[in-house]
N, C-alpha and C positions, 0 to 999 in steps of 0.2 A: 673418643668423641669424633663424630663425623664432621668434616669441613664442607661448608657450602661453597659452591663455585658458580660465579655468574657467567652465563653463556649468552653471547650476543645473538639475538633472534633475527631471522630474516624477515624484513618488512615485505608484506604482500601488496601488490598493486591494487588500488581501489577499483572495484568492478565498474564498468561503464554501463550504468543502469539504463541510460537513454538508448544505447545501442541494443541492449537486451530486450527492453520493452517494445521499442519501435519495430524490431525484427519480428518479434512474436505477434505484434499487432498486424503487421503487413501479411504475415503468413496466415493468420486467422481470417483476415479480410479476403485474401485470395481464395481460401478454401470456401468461404461463404459465397463468393461470386460464382463459383463453379456449381454450387448446389441450388442457389436461389436466383431468380431473375430480378427481384426488387427487395429493398430493405424491409418493407412491410411483411415479407414472407419469412423473414428470419425467425427461427425458433427461439424460445426464451433463453436457452443455454448459450446459443451463439451471440445473442444480444448482450447478455451479461458479460461474456468473455471479452467481446469487443469494447464494451464500455469500460471495463476494468483496465484492460491493456491500454486503451486510448488515454484515459485519465492518468495512468501511471507514466505513460510516455511524455505527456505534457509537463507533469510535475517534475520529472527527472531531468528536464533541461536545466543545466547549470548556468550557461551563458547564452542568452538569446541574441541571435544575429539581428542587426537593425536594418539590413537592406530590404527593399520592398519585396523581392521575390521570396526570401526566407520568411518574412512576416506574413505574406499572403498565404503561403503554404501552411504555416502553423495555424493561422486563423481558420483556414479551410478544414484542417483536422479537428479543431475545437468545435466548429460549427457542425461537422459530421457527427462527432461524438454526442453533442447536445441533441441532435435529431434522433439518435438512437435512444437516448434517455427519455425522449418524449413518448416513446412507445411503451414505457413501463408504468406500473402503478407504484405508489409510495411503498407498499408492502414488498414488491419485487425489488425496488431500488435499495431498500434497507438490507436485503440479503447480500448485496454487493458492498455497500458502505454502511455498516451499522452506525447508529446514532452514538456519538461519544458518550461515555458514562460519566458525564460531568453534571453535578446536581446543584451547584451553588451559584448558578448564573444570575438569579434574581438579586443576590447579594452584591454582585459585581456589575450588574446591569449589562449582561451579555447573554447570548444564546446558550442554552444548555439542553440536557435531555428532555426535561419537562416542557420547555418552550417548543422544541421541535415536535414532540409527541402531541402537544395541544394543536399545533399548526396542522399536522397530518390528520388528526381527528376531524378538524373543521373542514379541511380540504376534501377528505374522503380517502381512506386508506386503500380502497380497491378501485379508485377512479384513475383513469389514464391521465398521466401528467400533461401530455400534449403541449400546447403553446404556453402553458404556465411554467415551463421549465426554468426560465431565468429567475422568477420569483421563488420557485421551489428550492433551487440551489442556494439562494441567499438566505433562506429561512432554515436551511438544513445544517445541523451541528455535526460536522465531521472534519477532522484536521486535513485529511487528504483533499476533500472537496474544497476546503478553505484555500489551500495552496493552489488548487486548480483554478479557482475563481480569480485569485491574485494574478496568475499568469494570463488568464483570459483578458482581464482588464488591462494588463500591461501591453499585451499584443495590440489590442484595439487602440490604446493610447499612442503607441509607437506608430501605428499606421496613420492615425489622425495627424500626428506631428509631421510625417512625411508629406502629407497633403496640404496642411495649413501652416506648418511651422510651430504649432502649439499642441501639446498633449491635452487629453480630456480634462485632467485635473487643473491644468493651467487655465483652460477656457472657463471652467466652472468657477475658479477663484476670481478671475477677472470679472465675470458676471456678477459676483457678490461684492465687487469693489475692493477685493483684497489684492494688493500688489504682488507680483511675482518677480523673481530675480534670476539672472544667469551669472555663472562665475567663469572667468577665463584668466589665463596667464598672459601678462604683457611681455613685450620684447625685453623689458628690463628684468624679467624673472619674477616680478611681484604678481600677486593675485589681486584681481579686481572683481567687484560685483556690479552688475548693471540692472537698474530698474527697468523692466520691460515696458512699463507704461509711460514713464517720463524720460527715459534715456539717461538718467543721472547715473554717473559712475563714481564709485568710491573704492578706495584701496582697502584691502582686507587687513585689518590690524590684528596680529596675533598677540594674545596676552603674554606678558613676560612672567615666567615661573616665579612664584613668591620667594623661592630660595636664592634668586639672583638679585643683586642690588647694584646701583651705579656707584662706581668708585672713581673719584677724580684722580687724574694722573699727577704725580708729584713733579714739580719742575726744579 
């Protein structure tokens, strides 16, 4: 009878996808700048490669830096990628990011394949997306594009917060009369939350686990 032996495997380092995609994106962009004078002259294959690599670069960012220079650079990349998307038609866009094969969106009240397909048919499958790119992306059902939009909104909100002290969501909630809070740790080591509208401060009370109970000391 053969005996099985456990062999410790060597853990491989996780690839740095941001470095890989960003390098490929820059190389592709430099190559395009040599061949073309303007973005409008890019051939479709070049456009699609730049869009794919640009989106992948943004999505691959694991920890977004919050300083103004880093945020401005990232927002510029996103704006540039969006401007490239504007030059495509929905039919061409779909060859880069296929519509997710999710068909029960109506049941869960969310976007799905049928929702996106209907939107594209009404928009015009061979119509240039143009300045409707923001609406088009929000109506498009694709996981990668979804993460791209989340990052885009996060960058815009972080930039707004640097300028005004409040993010986009905070401003929206305040306009709707919904209070927002900030949490911080005091010099005593305890956590506190502050109502941004009233300035009221409250100590964060952590619930005691149910398996713990107070026991009186015997004297």
